[in-house]
Each structure stands twice: as structure tokens, then as C-alpha cells.
ZADRENBA-581131 format. One record per residue (C-alpha): residue in three letters; x, y, z. Coordinates in Angstrom, 3 decimals. Example, Ala and Ser with C-alpha at 12.3 -4.5 7.8 and 13.67 -1.06 7.14 Angstrom:
! residues 2
+--------+----------+----------+----------+
! drenpa !     east !    north !       up !
+--------+----------+----------+----------+
!    ala !   12.300 !   -4.500 !    7.800 !
!    ser !   13.670 !   -1.060 !    7.140 !
+--------+----------+----------+----------+
***
This chain:
! residues 428
+--------+----------+----------+----------+
! drenpa !     east !    north !       up !
+--------+----------+----------+----------+
!    met !    0.000 !    0.000 !    0.000 !
!    thr !    1.423 !    3.387 !   -1.012 !
!    glu !    1.282 !    6.582 !    1.012 !
!    arg !   -1.444 !    7.856 !   -1.334 !
!    asp !   -3.494 !    4.650 !   -0.857 !
!    leu !   -3.325 !    5.046 !    2.911 !
!    phe !   -4.294 !    8.680 !    2.619 !
!    asn !   -7.354 !    7.845 !    0.507 !
!    ile !   -8.911 !    5.459 !    3.084 !
!    leu !   -8.613 !    7.898 !    5.976 !
!    pro !  -11.736 !    9.849 !    7.043 !
!    lys !  -12.382 !   12.834 !    4.835 !
!    ala !  -14.284 !   14.688 !    7.551 !
!    val !  -11.055 !   15.673 !    9.304 !
!    asp !   -9.475 !   18.953 !    8.261 !
!    tyr !   -6.200 !   18.062 !    6.594 !
!    glu !   -3.446 !   19.364 !    4.434 !
!    val !   -1.694 !   17.286 !    1.755 !
!    val !    2.040 !   17.121 !    2.214 !
!    lys !    4.125 !   15.673 !   -0.595 !
!    pro !    6.219 !   13.792 !    0.219 !
!    trp !    5.447 !   12.781 !    3.841 !
!    asn !    8.784 !   13.820 !    5.217 !
!    leu !    8.646 !   14.238 !    8.984 !
!    glu !   11.864 !   16.253 !    8.979 !
!    thr !   10.361 !   18.984 !    6.791 !
!    met !    6.845 !   19.009 !    8.343 !
!    thr !    5.751 !   21.728 !   10.711 !
!    asp !    4.513 !   20.652 !   14.137 !
!    met !    0.931 !   21.414 !   13.067 !
!    arg !    1.221 !   19.198 !    9.983 !
!    lys !    2.671 !   16.365 !   12.079 !
!    trp !   -0.280 !   16.640 !   14.471 !
!    val !   -2.839 !   16.613 !   11.645 !
!    leu !   -1.218 !   13.526 !   10.110 !
!    phe !   -1.092 !   11.780 !   13.477 !
!    lys !   -4.812 !   12.433 !   14.077 !
!    arg !   -5.732 !   11.162 !   10.640 !
!    ile !   -3.797 !    7.926 !   11.092 !
!    leu !   -5.412 !    7.261 !   14.475 !
!    leu !   -8.891 !    7.861 !   13.086 !
!    gly !   -8.149 !    5.644 !   10.115 !
!    ile !   -7.042 !    2.807 !   12.353 !
!    ser !  -10.211 !    3.204 !   14.429 !
!    leu !  -12.372 !    3.086 !   11.309 !
!    ile !  -10.657 !   -0.048 !   10.008 !
!    ser !  -10.929 !   -1.770 !   13.399 !
!    leu !  -14.697 !   -1.357 !   13.348 !
!    phe !  -14.889 !   -3.902 !   10.537 !
!    met !  -12.261 !   -6.250 !   11.913 !
!    ala !  -12.837 !   -9.036 !   14.411 !
!    pro !  -12.163 !   -7.682 !   17.911 !
!    thr !  -13.200 !  -10.963 !   19.413 !
!    ala !  -10.961 !  -13.841 !   18.444 !
!    leu !   -8.692 !  -13.084 !   21.367 !
!    gly !   -6.154 !  -15.849 !   21.921 !
!    glu !   -7.955 !  -19.139 !   21.379 !
!    thr !  -11.504 !  -18.050 !   22.244 !
!    ile !  -14.446 !  -16.324 !   20.610 !
!    arg !  -16.095 !  -14.049 !   23.125 !
!    val !  -19.865 !  -13.640 !   23.282 !
!    gly !  -21.640 !  -11.443 !   25.829 !
!    val !  -24.830 !  -12.692 !   27.501 !
!    leu !  -27.124 !  -10.401 !   29.498 !
!    leu !  -29.415 !  -12.111 !   32.033 !
!    pro !  -31.117 !  -11.377 !   35.373 !
!    leu !  -29.234 !  -13.627 !   37.792 !
!    ser !  -30.360 !  -11.921 !   40.984 !
!    gly !  -33.670 !  -10.433 !   42.003 !
!    arg !  -37.154 !  -11.743 !   41.235 !
!    leu !  -36.483 !  -12.579 !   37.581 !
!    ala !  -33.615 !  -14.932 !   38.387 !
!    ala !  -35.966 !  -17.612 !   39.724 !
!    leu !  -38.470 !  -17.025 !   36.911 !
!    gly !  -35.982 !  -18.173 !   34.308 !
!    gly !  -32.744 !  -16.202 !   34.484 !
!    glu !  -30.834 !  -18.957 !   36.268 !
!    met !  -32.244 !  -21.613 !   33.964 !
!    glu !  -31.128 !  -19.629 !   30.935 !
!    arg !  -27.614 !  -19.225 !   32.328 !
!    asn !  -27.403 !  -22.986 !   32.927 !
!    ser !  -28.618 !  -23.702 !   29.403 !
!    phe !  -26.258 !  -21.224 !   27.746 !
!    leu !  -23.321 !  -22.783 !   29.584 !
!    met !  -24.430 !  -26.347 !   28.928 !
!    ala !  -24.716 !  -25.705 !   25.185 !
!    ala !  -21.339 !  -23.912 !   25.098 !
!    glu !  -19.658 !  -26.812 !   26.910 !
!    glu !  -21.032 !  -29.260 !   24.357 !
!    ile !  -19.876 !  -27.089 !   21.448 !
!    asn !  -16.383 !  -26.806 !   22.905 !
!    arg !  -16.126 !  -30.547 !   23.588 !
!    ala !  -17.010 !  -31.126 !   19.932 !
!    gly !  -14.083 !  -29.003 !   18.762 !
!    gly !  -15.333 !  -25.466 !   19.260 !
!    ile !  -15.751 !  -22.973 !   16.441 !
!    arg !  -13.035 !  -22.613 !   13.804 !
!    gly !  -10.669 !  -24.336 !   16.187 !
!    met !  -11.409 !  -21.823 !   18.952 !
!    lys !  -13.426 !  -22.216 !   22.134 !
!    leu !  -16.707 !  -20.381 !   22.579 !
!    his !  -16.314 !  -18.206 !   25.689 !
!    leu !  -19.540 !  -16.804 !   27.143 !
!    ile !  -19.192 !  -13.712 !   29.322 !
!    ile !  -22.428 !  -13.755 !   31.300 !
!    glu !  -23.396 !  -10.572 !   33.139 !
!    asp !  -26.128 !  -10.069 !   35.741 !
!    thr !  -28.438 !   -7.178 !   34.854 !
!    glu !  -30.433 !   -7.719 !   38.079 !
!    gly !  -33.462 !   -6.930 !   35.905 !
!    lys !  -32.527 !   -3.229 !   36.003 !
!    val !  -32.427 !   -0.956 !   32.963 !
!    ser !  -29.620 !    1.223 !   34.322 !
!    arg !  -27.399 !   -1.766 !   35.079 !
!    gly !  -28.125 !   -3.264 !   31.680 !
!    arg !  -26.877 !   -0.075 !   29.991 !
!    ile !  -23.625 !   -0.182 !   31.947 !
!    leu !  -23.004 !   -3.870 !   31.253 !
!    val !  -23.701 !   -3.771 !   27.525 !
!    lys !  -21.143 !   -0.977 !   27.119 !
!    lys !  -18.627 !   -2.980 !   29.154 !
!    leu !  -19.144 !   -6.094 !   27.044 !
!    ile !  -18.755 !   -4.154 !   23.801 !
!    ser !  -15.896 !   -1.812 !   24.701 !
!    glu !  -13.883 !   -3.628 !   27.361 !
!    asp !  -14.525 !   -7.309 !   26.680 !
!    gln !  -14.760 !   -6.729 !   22.915 !
!    val !  -17.340 !   -9.444 !   22.363 !
!    ala !  -18.175 !  -10.713 !   18.895 !
!    met !  -21.893 !  -10.461 !   19.542 !
!    leu !  -24.509 !  -10.345 !   22.277 !
!    ser !  -27.315 !  -12.640 !   23.373 !
!    gly !  -29.702 !  -13.117 !   26.283 !
!    gly !  -32.316 !  -10.481 !   26.838 !
!    phe !  -34.948 !  -11.469 !   29.404 !
!    ser !  -36.844 !   -8.423 !   30.651 !
!    ser !  -38.254 !   -6.432 !   27.738 !
!    ser !  -37.441 !   -3.055 !   29.293 !
!    val !  -33.809 !   -4.008 !   29.936 !
!    thr !  -33.491 !   -5.649 !   26.529 !
!    trp !  -34.872 !   -2.614 !   24.718 !
!    ser !  -32.308 !   -0.376 !   26.394 !
!    thr !  -29.381 !   -2.716 !   25.725 !
!    ser !  -30.481 !   -3.341 !   22.134 !
!    val !  -30.427 !    0.414 !   21.491 !
!    ala !  -26.773 !    0.449 !   22.583 !
!    ala !  -25.996 !   -2.591 !   20.413 !
!    gln !  -27.634 !   -0.985 !   17.391 !
!    glu !  -25.755 !    2.290 !   17.909 !
!    arg !  -22.416 !    0.472 !   18.232 !
!    lys !  -23.129 !   -1.968 !   15.380 !
!    val !  -22.883 !   -5.174 !   17.419 !
!    pro !  -25.099 !   -8.178 !   16.534 !
!    phe !  -27.581 !   -8.944 !   19.320 !
!    leu !  -29.546 !  -12.215 !   19.281 !
!    val !  -32.471 !  -11.742 !   21.692 !
!    asn !  -33.880 !  -15.040 !   22.937 !
!    thr !  -36.637 !  -14.273 !   25.484 !
!    ala !  -37.724 !  -10.606 !   25.737 !
!    ser !  -41.034 !  -10.278 !   23.885 !
!    ala !  -41.933 !   -6.573 !   23.535 !
!    asp !  -42.879 !   -5.960 !   19.912 !
!    arg !  -40.768 !   -2.851 !   19.434 !
!    ile !  -37.513 !   -4.787 !   19.933 !
!    thr !  -37.617 !   -5.979 !   16.313 !
!    glu !  -39.587 !   -3.102 !   14.818 !
!    gly !  -38.123 !   -0.319 !   12.712 !
!    trp !  -34.757 !   -0.107 !   11.008 !
!    arg !  -32.722 !   -2.150 !   13.497 !
!    gln !  -30.489 !   -4.287 !   11.313 !
!    trp !  -28.183 !   -5.392 !   14.151 !
!    ile !  -30.975 !   -6.838 !   16.324 !
!    tyr !  -32.321 !  -10.376 !   15.768 !
!    arg !  -34.946 !  -12.174 !   17.823 !
!    leu !  -35.345 !  -15.908 !   18.280 !
!    asn !  -38.557 !  -15.984 !   20.350 !
!    thr !  -42.162 !  -15.042 !   19.605 !
!    pro !  -43.160 !  -11.367 !   20.061 !
!    val !  -45.869 !  -10.698 !   22.611 !
!    ser !  -48.492 !   -9.671 !   20.043 !
!    glu !  -48.471 !  -13.254 !   18.730 !
!    his !  -48.597 !  -15.072 !   22.088 !
!    asn !  -52.365 !  -15.589 !   22.054 !
!    asp !  -52.677 !  -16.669 !   18.414 !
!    thr !  -53.054 !  -20.351 !   19.289 !
!    leu !  -55.613 !  -19.690 !   22.033 !
!    ala !  -57.535 !  -17.480 !   19.613 !
!    ser !  -57.661 !  -20.261 !   17.016 !
!    phe !  -58.804 !  -22.748 !   19.686 !
!    ile !  -61.653 !  -20.422 !   20.699 !
!    arg !  -62.668 !  -19.873 !   17.061 !
!    glu !  -62.576 !  -23.537 !   16.064 !
!    ala !  -63.203 !  -25.662 !   19.151 !
!    ala !  -64.591 !  -23.773 !   22.148 !
!    asp !  -67.770 !  -21.800 !   22.709 !
!    ile !  -66.192 !  -19.034 !   24.770 !
!    arg !  -67.624 !  -15.533 !   24.682 !
!    thr !  -66.756 !  -13.949 !   28.045 !
!    ala !  -63.616 !  -13.824 !   30.188 !
!    arg !  -62.456 !  -12.549 !   33.556 !
!    ile !  -58.832 !  -11.750 !   34.424 !
!    cys !  -57.475 !  -12.335 !   37.931 !
!    tyr !  -53.907 !  -11.019 !   38.171 !
!    glu !  -51.269 !  -10.208 !   40.775 !
!    glu !  -50.515 !   -6.500 !   41.206 !
!    thr !  -46.943 !   -6.640 !   39.943 !
!    pro !  -45.348 !   -5.425 !   36.688 !
!    phe !  -45.565 !   -9.031 !   35.457 !
!    gly !  -49.259 !   -9.306 !   36.304 !
!    arg !  -50.259 !   -5.922 !   34.914 !
!    phe !  -48.310 !   -6.464 !   31.691 !
!    trp !  -49.942 !   -9.793 !   30.857 !
!    ser !  -53.374 !   -8.653 !   31.997 !
!    asp !  -53.240 !   -5.657 !   29.655 !
!    lys !  -51.925 !   -7.760 !   26.776 !
!    phe !  -54.627 !  -10.389 !   27.180 !
!    ala !  -57.344 !   -7.735 !   27.317 !
!    asp !  -55.992 !   -5.997 !   24.194 !
!    gln !  -55.657 !   -9.193 !   22.183 !
!    ser !  -59.102 !  -10.423 !   23.253 !
!    lys !  -60.646 !   -7.629 !   21.203 !
!    glu !  -59.452 !   -9.362 !   18.035 !
!    thr !  -61.345 !  -12.548 !   18.921 !
!    gly !  -64.487 !  -10.752 !   20.067 !
!    leu !  -64.021 !  -11.998 !   23.629 !
!    val !  -65.890 !   -9.810 !   26.132 !
!    ile !  -63.810 !   -9.022 !   29.223 !
!    leu !  -66.186 !   -8.899 !   32.212 !
!    gly !  -63.507 !   -7.519 !   34.494 !
!    ser !  -59.793 !   -7.362 !   35.209 !
!    asp !  -59.167 !   -7.764 !   38.932 !
!    gly !  -55.813 !   -7.237 !   40.610 !
!    phe !  -54.798 !   -8.646 !   43.979 !
!    val !  -51.911 !   -7.912 !   46.305 !
!    pro !  -49.140 !  -10.537 !   46.226 !
!    arg !  -49.247 !  -12.966 !   49.153 !
!    thr !  -53.037 !  -12.656 !   49.422 !
!    ala !  -54.252 !  -15.696 !   51.366 !
!    asp !  -58.034 !  -15.752 !   51.015 !
!    phe !  -59.593 !  -15.437 !   47.561 !
!    arg !  -62.932 !  -17.011 !   48.504 !
!    pro !  -64.963 !  -13.786 !   48.855 !
!    tyr !  -63.766 !  -12.670 !   45.414 !
!    leu !  -64.372 !  -16.080 !   43.804 !
!    thr !  -67.825 !  -16.375 !   45.363 !
!    gly !  -68.673 !  -12.987 !   43.828 !
!    leu !  -67.773 !  -14.288 !   40.376 !
!    lys !  -70.581 !  -16.870 !   40.629 !
!    lys !  -73.129 !  -14.072 !   40.142 !
!    gln !  -71.918 !  -13.684 !   36.542 !
!    pro !  -69.677 !  -16.685 !   35.809 !
!    pro !  -67.184 !  -16.095 !   33.000 !
!    asp !  -66.706 !  -18.690 !   30.285 !
!    leu !  -62.940 !  -18.276 !   30.730 !
!    leu !  -61.069 !  -17.376 !   33.907 !
!    his !  -57.507 !  -16.238 !   33.313 !
!    ile !  -55.236 !  -16.486 !   36.383 !
!    ile !  -51.998 !  -14.515 !   36.104 !
!    thr !  -49.626 !  -15.194 !   38.981 !
!    asn !  -46.892 !  -17.535 !   40.214 !
!    gly !  -47.367 !  -21.261 !   40.705 !
!    asp !  -47.823 !  -21.249 !   44.484 !
!    thr !  -50.506 !  -18.568 !   44.421 !
!    ala !  -52.232 !  -20.199 !   41.446 !
!    ala !  -52.376 !  -23.489 !   43.371 !
!    lys !  -53.943 !  -21.675 !   46.327 !
!    ile !  -56.539 !  -20.053 !   44.059 !
!    met !  -57.406 !  -23.385 !   42.445 !
!    gly !  -58.041 !  -24.981 !   45.833 !
!    gln !  -60.402 !  -22.176 !   46.752 !
!    ile !  -62.153 !  -22.295 !   43.348 !
!    gln !  -63.006 !  -25.876 !   44.217 !
!    glu !  -64.194 !  -24.860 !   47.701 !
!    val !  -66.673 !  -22.272 !   46.404 !
!    asp !  -67.687 !  -24.549 !   43.488 !
!    leu !  -66.900 !  -22.056 !   40.717 !
!    asn !  -67.065 !  -23.770 !   37.312 !
!    pro !  -65.780 !  -21.776 !   34.326 !
!    lys !  -65.737 !  -23.597 !   30.993 !
!    leu !  -61.987 !  -23.017 !   30.780 !
!    ile !  -59.360 !  -21.936 !   33.302 !
!    leu !  -56.206 !  -20.485 !   31.773 !
!    gly !  -53.009 !  -20.200 !   33.834 !
!    thr !  -49.749 !  -18.484 !   32.969 !
!    pro !  -46.408 !  -20.187 !   32.437 !
!    pro !  -44.037 !  -21.028 !   33.902 !
!    gly !  -45.947 !  -20.964 !   37.192 !
!    cys !  -48.916 !  -23.055 !   36.079 !
!    thr !  -46.924 !  -25.442 !   33.909 !
!    ser !  -44.342 !  -26.564 !   36.474 !
!    glu !  -44.125 !  -29.781 !   38.447 !
!    thr !  -44.115 !  -27.756 !   41.672 !
!    phe !  -47.513 !  -26.294 !   40.722 !
!    leu !  -48.825 !  -29.796 !   40.046 !
!    glu !  -47.756 !  -30.913 !   43.517 !
!    ala !  -48.966 !  -27.763 !   45.308 !
!    ala !  -52.374 !  -27.844 !   43.604 !
!    ala !  -52.969 !  -31.372 !   44.965 !
!    gly !  -55.343 !  -32.544 !   42.244 !
!    thr !  -57.040 !  -29.238 !   41.480 !
!    ser !  -54.628 !  -28.605 !   38.607 !
!    glu !  -56.459 !  -31.121 !   36.423 !
!    tyr !  -57.856 !  -29.679 !   33.150 !
!    ile !  -56.168 !  -26.266 !   33.537 !
!    tyr !  -54.905 !  -24.819 !   30.258 !
!    ser !  -51.792 !  -22.735 !   29.610 !
!    gln !  -49.975 !  -21.410 !   26.565 !
!    ile !  -46.364 !  -22.400 !   26.129 !
!    his !  -43.548 !  -21.796 !   23.666 !
!    trp !  -41.885 !  -25.196 !   23.960 !
!    ser !  -42.186 !  -28.746 !   25.208 !
!    pro !  -39.689 !  -31.628 !   25.137 !
!    asn !  -42.472 !  -33.671 !   23.549 !
!    leu !  -42.315 !  -31.613 !   20.349 !
!    pro !  -40.630 !  -33.364 !   17.403 !
!    tyr !  -37.645 !  -31.016 !   17.284 !
!    pro !  -34.167 !  -32.559 !   16.957 !
!    gly !  -32.457 !  -32.745 !   20.323 !
!    ala !  -35.407 !  -31.393 !   22.332 !
!    gln !  -35.921 !  -34.522 !   24.407 !
!    glu !  -32.168 !  -35.054 !   24.806 !
!    tyr !  -31.694 !  -31.479 !   26.023 !
!    his !  -34.528 !  -31.945 !   28.522 !
!    glu !  -33.011 !  -35.150 !   29.894 !
!    lys !  -29.473 !  -33.745 !   30.122 !
!    tyr !  -30.658 !  -30.632 !   31.919 !
!    leu !  -32.752 !  -32.671 !   34.353 !
!    ala !  -29.821 !  -34.978 !   35.092 !
!    lys !  -27.386 !  -32.094 !   35.634 !
!    tyr !  -29.528 !  -29.635 !   37.588 !
!    gly !  -32.158 !  -31.855 !   39.193 !
!    ala !  -35.174 !  -30.015 !   37.729 !
!    pro !  -36.768 !  -30.065 !   34.273 !
!    pro !  -36.228 !  -27.062 !   32.002 !
!    asp !  -39.077 !  -25.006 !   30.581 !
!    tyr !  -39.152 !  -22.819 !   27.486 !
!    his !  -36.702 !  -20.313 !   29.000 !
!    gly !  -33.990 !  -22.938 !   29.040 !
!    ala !  -34.824 !  -24.135 !   25.536 !
!    gln !  -34.619 !  -20.564 !   24.234 !
!    ala !  -31.148 !  -20.084 !   25.719 !
!    tyr !  -29.912 !  -23.460 !   24.474 !
!    ala !  -31.272 !  -22.762 !   20.980 !
!    ala !  -29.725 !  -19.273 !   20.977 !
!    thr !  -26.307 !  -20.853 !   21.569 !
!    gln !  -26.945 !  -23.295 !   18.736 !
!    val !  -27.810 !  -20.409 !   16.402 !
!    met !  -24.801 !  -18.323 !   17.433 !
!    ala !  -22.395 !  -21.212 !   16.926 !
!    his !  -23.917 !  -21.936 !   13.524 !
!    ala !  -23.565 !  -18.287 !   12.454 !
!    leu !  -20.007 !  -17.984 !   13.780 !
!    lys !  -18.982 !  -21.101 !   11.834 !
!    arg !  -20.586 !  -19.885 !    8.601 !
!    ala !  -19.507 !  -16.229 !    8.788 !
!    lys !  -17.125 !  -15.118 !    6.044 !
!    asp !  -15.013 !  -13.592 !    8.808 !
!    leu !  -15.408 !  -12.910 !   12.517 !
!    ser !  -15.964 !   -9.195 !   12.134 !
!    arg !  -19.200 !   -8.010 !   13.675 !
!    asn !  -20.537 !   -7.194 !   10.232 !
!    gly !  -19.596 !  -10.658 !    8.998 !
!    ile !  -21.459 !  -12.227 !   11.917 !
!    arg !  -24.509 !  -10.038 !   11.283 !
!    lys !  -24.672 !  -11.216 !    7.678 !
!    ala !  -24.367 !  -14.856 !    8.753 !
!    leu !  -27.256 !  -14.416 !   11.212 !
!    ala !  -29.379 !  -12.939 !    8.424 !
!    asp !  -28.801 !  -16.077 !    6.322 !
!    thr !  -29.633 !  -18.515 !    9.136 !
!    arg !  -31.946 !  -21.398 !    8.385 !
!    met !  -31.605 !  -24.299 !   10.817 !
!    met !  -33.481 !  -26.613 !   13.156 !
!    thr !  -32.870 !  -26.213 !   16.880 !
!    val !  -34.336 !  -27.675 !   20.068 !
!    leu !  -36.828 !  -24.774 !   19.875 !
!    gly !  -37.830 !  -25.416 !   16.269 !
!    leu !  -36.991 !  -23.880 !   12.908 !
!    val !  -34.982 !  -20.648 !   13.045 !
!    arg !  -35.143 !  -18.368 !   10.039 !
!    phe !  -35.062 !  -14.593 !   10.435 !
!    gly !  -37.294 !  -12.524 !    8.204 !
!    ser !  -39.386 !   -9.391 !    7.888 !
!    tyr !  -43.172 !   -9.098 !    8.001 !
!    gly !  -45.468 !   -6.254 !    8.981 !
!    lys !  -43.393 !   -3.936 !   11.165 !
!    lys !  -41.014 !   -6.712 !   12.179 !
!    arg !  -37.430 !   -7.043 !   10.987 !
!    asn !  -35.000 !   -9.899 !   11.685 !
!    gln !  -37.762 !  -11.762 !   13.529 !
!    asn !  -38.011 !  -15.538 !   13.791 !
!    arg !  -41.533 !  -16.998 !   13.689 !
!    leu !  -42.383 !  -19.839 !   16.049 !
!    pro !  -45.799 !  -21.227 !   16.985 !
!    thr !  -47.178 !  -21.258 !   20.499 !
!    tyr !  -48.935 !  -24.306 !   21.930 !
!    leu !  -51.985 !  -24.767 !   24.118 !
!    val !  -51.358 !  -27.317 !   26.866 !
!    gln !  -53.663 !  -28.892 !   29.429 !
!    trp !  -53.067 !  -30.885 !   32.601 !
!    ile !  -54.601 !  -34.301 !   31.886 !
!    gly !  -54.045 !  -37.266 !   34.181 !
!    gly !  -51.250 !  -35.433 !   35.969 !
!    arg !  -49.333 !  -34.811 !   32.715 !
!    leu !  -48.964 !  -31.578 !   30.802 !
!    glu !  -50.212 !  -32.472 !   27.318 !
!    ile !  -50.160 !  -30.445 !   24.113 !
!    val !  -53.788 !  -30.198 !   22.934 !
!    trp !  -53.685 !  -27.455 !   20.273 !
!    pro !  -52.934 !  -27.094 !   17.410 !
!    leu !  -54.174 !  -30.560 !   16.594 !
!    lys !  -51.226 !  -31.430 !   14.345 !
!    ala !  -48.911 !  -31.114 !   17.361 !
!    ala !  -51.278 !  -32.591 !   19.964 !
!    thr !  -50.063 !  -35.299 !   22.303 !
!    glu !  -53.551 !  -35.789 !   23.784 !
!    thr !  -57.170 !  -34.886 !   22.971 !
!    tyr !  -58.298 !  -31.698 !   24.708 !
!    ile !  -61.022 !  -31.841 !   27.360 !
!    tyr !  -63.545 !  -29.012 !   26.990 !
!    pro !  -65.600 !  -27.745 !   28.710 !
!    thr !  -63.935 !  -28.329 !   32.048 !
!    pro !  -65.966 !  -30.916 !   34.010 !
!    pro !  -67.812 !  -29.414 !   37.019 !
!    trp !  -66.223 !  -30.134 !   40.379 !
!    asn !  -69.155 !  -32.303 !   41.450 !
!    asp !  -68.731 !  -34.553 !   38.409 !
!    arg !  -65.075 !  -35.367 !   38.945 !
+--------+----------+----------+----------+
***
């Protein structure tokens, strides 16, 4: 490369003066300083498109998760375990391009401000190749803004707010289903199989409860479902019987319970006590789909429906094996949070292997061309409506039948025939 070639690739926005030839002995101090600045800026520009991440014998990837606070138990810890388990398997199989995949996992604590600090650290100090994780939608939105500004690929695997993959955000990719599509399967079940016209929402007064209550109410308008009421309760409420008895005056066809598993089990026991008989009771995952809920509900869990994003019973390659390995290693079965994290690692490894180079731009292009099967299903990023770089996955309606959580809708994925309407308590 000649002096003129080097000069031509340097930023033109800097005020400069051409010196021919570049002879430091004849340059003035000002000209030396201008040349020095231009060279530094040129190096910075070139480094943006080079791989900052193949440091030594590892490829660094940053993962943002809530590992302390309320969200840790809701899935943050499970996702960390699944990320690490997948990375260990990849490295045992030879790694990526002869290098080990090194995950730098940071605890956002579920806080937006901490997420902002950590994403900048991962990008600037740790010089990661790309980012993944993303649990809380508010934290993920904030960190994805930073990733987009700094041109770092970010594979979101759990956060569901629609705006995360809306607009011109070419560095942000999402594996999981956006929230506006969560009720699509329930809506089709109501249209095709269930005579449900009214609903009542019973939710805990927390950000989690309010968010899902509002979303369910908004999406119910599309199916023509009449919401009779949306009733919040203080967490750790012990006696729901007065409230449930009041519902018998105008029984809803569908009762949607939005809370954790322990509280949902308590509510179900008291629904039986007051003999309230909706046609369908819908619980929220992961609380109402866990084995601990099944045990705590002591028989009253039977026939409850929930919507899920994943089950080990789905015919996806490696889904059952992942479930069994996780159970053996951690002593508890994984839910969809774990599957999302495991699949995200599969997708990242696949993109890193296929990328033309390990520059961030090279990785972004490889993500865009992804088409592969994972434990979570088919991953293929595309654009539709307002969405960009969004993967499309179905949701599934499950029901507790005979003490097992069975997929009942859509029919082509069903592991058992749905039971509707829910049998009255006196007929069980």
C-alpha cells in the first residue's frame, strides 16, 4: 500500500493538508499533528470492521441475564445454565473454527440502568463478537439500542416486547415469539373448538401481572371476547374465597389467572371450595406449567390450560435429549426459558462457523442467512409487517390431563385430545 493509498482510506471529515512527500523532517509541528490524528482515526475506522473478538484461542460472546432479584428464579438462572451447557457441548465437539466459545455472562439484576452499563462494558472492554440473552423487555430494549448504535449483533432469545424488532434495526435479531403473537393459538382454539364468549382476568398486582393482563385484554378484542372484568390482587393474598364467590353471580366462560405457581395453586383450591365452574381456566407459564404447581395444587390442577412456547415432547431434533441432560445435571426439568437459551447458543455457533469472517458485520450477515433446526424449532429470520429480523415460532396450548402436561392445540402437534368444557367439580 502506497502513502497515497493510505491517505485515501482515511476519514475525509477531518481537516487536513496534503504534504508531498510525507517527510517528517520537513513538516511543521501542526502538519505532524494533523497527520497523526488522521492515522489514528483511520485505524479506528478499520478496526470497526475487523474481528475484535478472536482473542487468543476463544471467541467471546456477551450474555445479558437477570441472575439476581425476582427474575432470576423465573428463568434467568435456567437460561444461564442452558447457555453454559450448550457452550460446553460445542467446545467438547471441537469449538468454532478451532477456537473455544467463551460466554461472558453478566447479571443485569433486571434493572435498565445496570443493563446499559453492562452492555457498554461487554462491547468496549470485553470486545465481544456479539450479544445474546435479553430477558426483561425493558432491559433488553435499552441494551439493544446500545448494540444498534455500536453496530454489534444482538440475538435476543426471550424478551417479547414488539418494538424490539420493529423499525430499522439491522443489528438486532430475535429468536422468540413477540408478545403480540402469544395468544394466536388460544384465539384459534376459541374460534374452532370452544364456545367461549366472556372472560375474567385475575392477576397479581406486579409489573408481570399488569403487563400480561393488559396484553390479554388488548388481544381479546381481536377474537371478540368480552372481558367482564380485570381484577388485581396484592401478592401474598391468602383468602380469595370472597372474590371467587362474587364471580358466581356472573360466571365467565374463561377465567384467566396470572400469577406464580404457588398462588395459582392456592386459588385453584379455593375455586373448588366455592364450586366455581368456568368452561376453561387459563393459567400463565411457567408458574402453572411446572411440576411444583402440580404438587402444590394437589389434584385441582387437572384440566387447567396454559400457553407455552416449547415442550420436550415436540418433534424437534435434540429437544428430548436437552430436557433429559438438563434434568440430570440440575435436578429439575427445564421449561421454554432454558430451551430458548440453548437454541440461541446453537444459532450463534452456527452463524459464527458460517460467517465469512469474525468481524461483527460478517457475523450479522451470517445471522441474516440462518436457516436451521434447533431444540426450539426452525430458526429463520425474516421481515413481516413492522417486524425485521424476527423468527416466527408457533405457540402451543397445553392442558393438565391425568397429571401430565399435554399439548392439545394445534391438533397437528397434539399429544392428547383436549377436554372441553372443564368438568364441574361435582362430576369429577
